C-alpha positions in Angstrom: 3.4 4.3 24.8 5.5 4.8 21.7 3.3 5.7 18.7 5.0 3.1 16.5 4.2 0.4 19.0 0.6 1.5 19.2 0.3 1.5 15.4 1.7 -2.0 15.2 -0.6 -3.2 17.9 -3.6 -1.8 16.0 -2.4 -3.8 12.9 -2.5 -7.0 14.9 -6.0 -6.2 16.3 -7.2 -5.6 12.7 -5.6 -8.7 11.3 -7.2 -10.8 14.0 -10.6 -9.3 13.7 -11.0 -9.5 9.9 -12.2 -13.0 8.7 -10.9 -14.6 5.6 -12.9 -13.4 2.6 -13.2 -13.8 -1.1 -11.4 -11.4 -3.4 -14.3 -9.0 -4.0 -16.6 -7.6 -1.2 -19.3 -6.8 -3.8 -19.2 -10.2 -5.5 -22.7 -11.6 -5.3 -21.3 -15.1 -5.0 -19.1 -14.0 -2.1 -19.5 -14.9 1.6 -23.1 -13.6 1.7 -24.1 -15.5 -1.4 -24.4 -19.2 -2.1 -21.1 -20.4 -3.7 -19.0 -23.1 -2.2 -16.8 -23.3 0.8 -13.2 -24.3 -0.2 -10.6 -25.2 2.4 -6.9 -25.4 2.0 -5.2 -28.1 4.1 -1.6 -29.2 4.4 -0.2 -32.8 4.7 3.0 -34.8 4.4 3.3 -38.1 2.5 2.0 -41.2 4.3 4.3 -42.9 6.6 6.6 -45.8 5.4 8.7 -48.2 7.4 12.4 -47.4 7.8 13.1 -50.7 6.0 11.2 -49.3 3.0 13.7 -46.4 2.5 14.1 -45.4 -1.1 16.9 -43.2 -2.4 14.4 -40.7 -3.8 13.6 -39.8 -0.2 9.9 -40.4 -0.5 9.4 -41.1 3.2 7.1 -39.6 5.9 9.0 -36.7 7.5 9.0 -38.1 11.0 10.6 -41.4 10.0 14.3 -41.0 10.4 15.9 -40.7 6.9 19.2 -42.3 6.3 21.6 -42.6 3.3 23.4 -45.5 4.9 25.8 -43.3 6.8 24.1 -40.1 8.0 20.7 -40.0 9.7 18.2 -37.1 9.7 15.2 -36.5 11.9 12.9 -33.5 11.3 10.8 -32.4 14.2 9.2 -29.1 13.1 8.6 -27.3 9.8 7.1 -23.9 9.3 6.6 -21.9 6.1 5.4 -18.3 5.5 2.9 -18.0 2.7 1.0 -15.0 1.2 -1.3 -14.2 -1.7 -2.9 -17.7 -1.8 -5.4 -17.8 -4.7 -7.4 -20.2 -6.9 -7.4 -19.5 -10.6 -10.3 -20.3 -13.0 -9.8 -22.6 -16.0 -8.9 -20.8 -19.2 -7.8 -17.6 -17.5 -4.5 -15.9 -17.3 -2.5 -15.8 -14.1 -3.5 -13.9 -11.0 -1.1 -11.0 -11.4 -3.9 -8.5 -12.2 -5.8 -9.7 -9.2 -3.0 -8.4 -7.0 -4.0 -5.0 -8.2 -7.7 -5.7 -7.7 -8.5 -6.0 -11.4 -8.9 -9.7 -11.9 -12.2 -11.5 -11.3 -10.8 -14.9 -12.4 -9.0 -15.6 -9.1 -10.5 -16.4 -5.6 -8.3 -15.4 -2.7 -7.8 -17.6 0.4 -5.5 -15.4 2.3 -3.5 -12.2 1.6 -1.1 -13.0 4.4 1.6 -13.3 5.4 0.4 -16.6 7.0 2.4 -19.1 9.0 1.9 -22.6 7.8 2.8 -25.2 10.5 3.3 -28.5 8.6 1.7 -31.3 10.6 4.6 -33.8 11.0 2.9 -35.7 13.9 -0.4 -36.6 12.2 -1.8 -38.6 9.4 -4.2 -37.1 6.9 -4.5 -33.4 6.2 -4.8 -30.6 8.7 -6.9 -27.6 7.6 -5.1 -24.4 7.4 -7.9 -22.0 6.5 -11.0 -21.8 4.3 -13.0 -19.4 2.2 -16.8 -19.4 1.9 -18.8 -18.3 -1.1 -16.4 -19.4 -3.8 -18.3 -18.9 -7.1 -19.3 -22.2 -8.8 -16.9 -23.2 -11.6 -13.7 -25.1 -12.4 -10.4 -24.1 -11.0 -7.2 -25.5 -12.5 -4.4 -23.7 -10.7 -3.5 -22.5 -7.2 -1.0 -19.7 -6.8 0.8 -18.6 -3.7 4.1 -17.0 -2.7 6.7 -18.4 -0.2 7.4 -15.1 1.5 10.1 -13.6 3.6 8.7 -11.0 6.0 10.6 -7.8 6.4 10.4 -4.2 7.6 7.3 -3.5 5.5 3.8 -2.2 6.6 2.2 -5.3 5.2 4.3 -7.5 7.4 4.1 -5.5 10.7 1.2 -7.5 12.2 2.8 -10.8 11.3 6.2 -9.9 12.7 4.7 -8.7 16.0 3.0 -12.2 16.3 6.1 -14.1 15.0 9.2 -11.9 15.5 11.4 -15.0 15.0 10.5 -14.9 11.3 12.0 -11.5 10.6 13.9 -12.2 7.3 12.9 -15.9 7.4 10.4 -17.7 5.2 11.1 -21.3 6.1 12.2 -22.8 9.4 12.9 -26.4 10.3 14.3 -28.1 13.4 15.5 -31.6 14.2 18.7 -33.6 14.6 21.4 -34.7 12.2 23.9 -37.5 12.8 26.7 -37.5 10.3 27.7 -41.1 11.2 31.2 -40.1 12.4 30.7 -41.0 16.0 29.4 -37.7 17.4 25.8 -38.8 17.6 22.7 -36.7 16.7 23.2 -33.0 16.8 20.4 -30.5 17.0 19.9 -28.1 14.1 17.8 -25.1 13.2 17.5 -24.6 9.4 16.3 -21.2 8.2 15.8 -19.8 4.6 14.9 -16.5 3.1 13.5 -18.1 0.0 11.0 -15.8 -1.7 9.3 -17.4 -4.7 5.9 -17.4 -6.3 4.5 -20.8 -6.9 2.0 -21.7 -9.7 0.7 -25.2 -9.3 -1.7 -27.1 -11.5 -4.8 -28.8 -10.1 -5.2 -31.9 -12.3 -7.9 -32.8 -12.6 -9.4 -29.3 -12.1 -11.3 -28.5 -8.9 -15.0 -28.3 -9.7 -17.1 -26.5 -7.2 -20.9 -25.9 -7.1 -23.3 -23.7 -5.1 -23.8 -24.8 -1.5 -21.0 -27.5 -1.7 -17.7 -27.9 0.2 -14.3 -28.9 -1.2 -10.8 -29.2 0.0 -7.5 -28.7 -1.7 -4.5 -30.2 0.1 -0.9 -28.9 -0.2 1.4 -31.8 0.3 4.9 -31.0 1.5 7.4 -33.8 1.3 9.9 -32.4 3.8 11.8 -35.7 3.8 13.3 -34.8 0.4 14.6 -31.3 1.5 18.0 -32.2 2.7 19.3 -34.5 -0.1 22.2 -33.5 -2.4 21.7 -33.2 -6.1 22.4 -36.9 -6.5 19.1 -37.6 -4.6 21.0 -40.1 -2.4 23.4 -38.3 -0.1 22.1 -36.4 2.9 23.1 -32.8 3.4 23.8 -31.5 6.9 21.0 -28.9 7.4 23.5 -26.6 9.1 25.2 -26.2 5.7 22.0 -25.3 3.9 20.7 -22.2 5.8 20.8 -18.7 4.2 24.4 -17.9 3.1 25.7 -21.5 3.5 27.1 -23.6 0.6 24.1 -25.9 0.2 21.5 -23.1 0.3 20.5 -23.2 -3.4 20.3 -27.1 -3.5 17.9 -27.2 -0.6 15.9 -24.2 -1.8 15.3 -26.1 -5.1 14.3 -29.2 -3.1 11.8 -27.2 -1.1 10.1 -25.9 -4.3 10.1 -29.4 -5.8 8.6 -31.0 -2.7 5.2 -29.2 -3.1 2.2 -30.8 -4.7 -1.5 -29.8 -4.7 -4.6 -31.9 -5.3 -8.3 -32.2 -4.4 -8.7 -34.1 -1.1 -12.3 -33.7 0.0 -12.1 -36.4 2.7 -8.8 -34.8 4.0 -7.1 -38.2 4.3 -3.9 -36.7 2.7 -4.4 -38.6 -0.5 -5.3 -37.3 -4.0 -9.0 -38.1 -4.6 -8.5 -38.7 -8.3 -5.8 -41.3 -7.6 -8.1 -43.0 -5.0 -10.9 -43.1 -7.6 -8.6 -44.7 -10.1 -7.6 -47.4 -7.6 -11.3 -48.2 -7.0 -11.9 -48.5 -10.7 -8.9 -50.7 -11.4 
């Protein structure tokens, strides 16, 4: 067998064998200590009736979205992430941690990691978790939307997901431009590579022996709108190198929101508490 193939297969075996861990193996509050178990889940906004369509596109992804002429249905969405980290309150960003020098950040996953956005379910679907997170308050989550390429750090991922070579975001579905041709299938791909720093407000407070969940909400129903926020874009005109590429890339970044969601119902716990109080 070719040595390069053997080497890449070994990378896959290692990647599958190593469990998710906190940033420091010698951290006394790491997996072997007390600490907390913090999960990262992913969700889409709660469903809404088609009749409740709003021009801002705030609809559940699987409900057909229409601008009055065109109609869009999104069937699958996948995003490649890496370097997913929680940051303590009053600390700087996690840049130093990438070099192994920052104790203020707790790492979920180095990655790359393929996030399959759950378009066919309500609530939040757990992506992965980290045990032994030191007790404290965390007010930011950082991660990178990543384009895998010919790099040793991406070898194992690309063997498992060769279709994502040079691709960080992939969506499929149908688009009907309303001109009589009917729904046409599309495959949207992007090579967006961008670090995301997102505030947790209120901060996530964890304690020894507890469990918590942070949900990343992805409102994919807003991705394919023009800058006016009303007119739908044909996804085939928004892939890498196409005229609407930059518009949709900005929409993707603006569609992300994080919050504490311990019951994994897809809703922000702080907003639910406010509703109970009021």
